[in-house]
N, C-alpha and C positions, 0 to 999 in steps of 0.2 A: 568464528561464527559469521552469520550474515545479518545485515540490517536492510530493511525494506522501508523506504520512506514513500508514503503516498501523499502528494500534494496536488491541490486543485485550485485553478484560477482561470479566469478568461483571458489573462494576460500572460503570454508565454515568457515575456521578459522578467516577470516577477517570479515565475517558476525557476528559470535559470538562475537568478540571483539567490533565491532561497536555497537551491541545491548547492551552489558554490559556497555559500556562508556555512551551510551544514557540514560540508566535506572539510572545509578549513577549521571547523570547530573541534573536529576529532583529533585525537593525539596523533602527532606526526609519525608516519610510517605505519599507521594502523590500517590504512586502506590500500589494498592490493590492486583492486579494479573497481571501477564504477561505471554505471550505464544509465543514460537517460532514455526513457521511453515515453513518447507523447502519444495520446490517444484522443478519441473523439466519441461523441454520443451518437449511436446509431439507432434509428427508429424507436424513439422513446425508451432507451435504455436495454434494447435487446443486443444479444451478441450477433455476430454476422450470420449465424444459422437461424436466427429468429427466435432463439430461446430468451426468456425473460430472466436474467440473472437475479438471484436472491429469493425466488419464490419458494424454495425448499429449505431456507435457512430456519433454524430454530428460533422462535420468538421469545421464549422465556429464558431468564438469566442462568438457570440450572442447566437447561439444554444447550446453551451456547458454550458454557464451561465444559460440559461433557464432550463435546465434539471438538473444542479448541485445544484441549490439554490432554495428550495421551499420557497415561499413568507410566508407561514403559519408557517413553522417550522425552517427556517434558513438553514444552510449548514453544510457540513462536511469538514474536511481538512485532506489531506493525505501527508505525507512527503516521497518522493521518492528519494533514493540515489542509485546511480550506482558507484560501486568501481572498 
């Protein structure tokens, strides 16, 4: 399986430390590869094409569950941390 960790901080050093601690906390040999991707906010949250992400997301809990968990394949989990 895959693990996607989303962490947000204005201090890159804290992000690096958190990612290192998280990886070390996992069982030895359980991580084959890892990747750090740093990003930035562009024009008040737009993507590089100018699209405002999130404007089409379902607002109600039932709608979110409907699109997040596929009955045939299951779901995915994201850990999101704001420092």
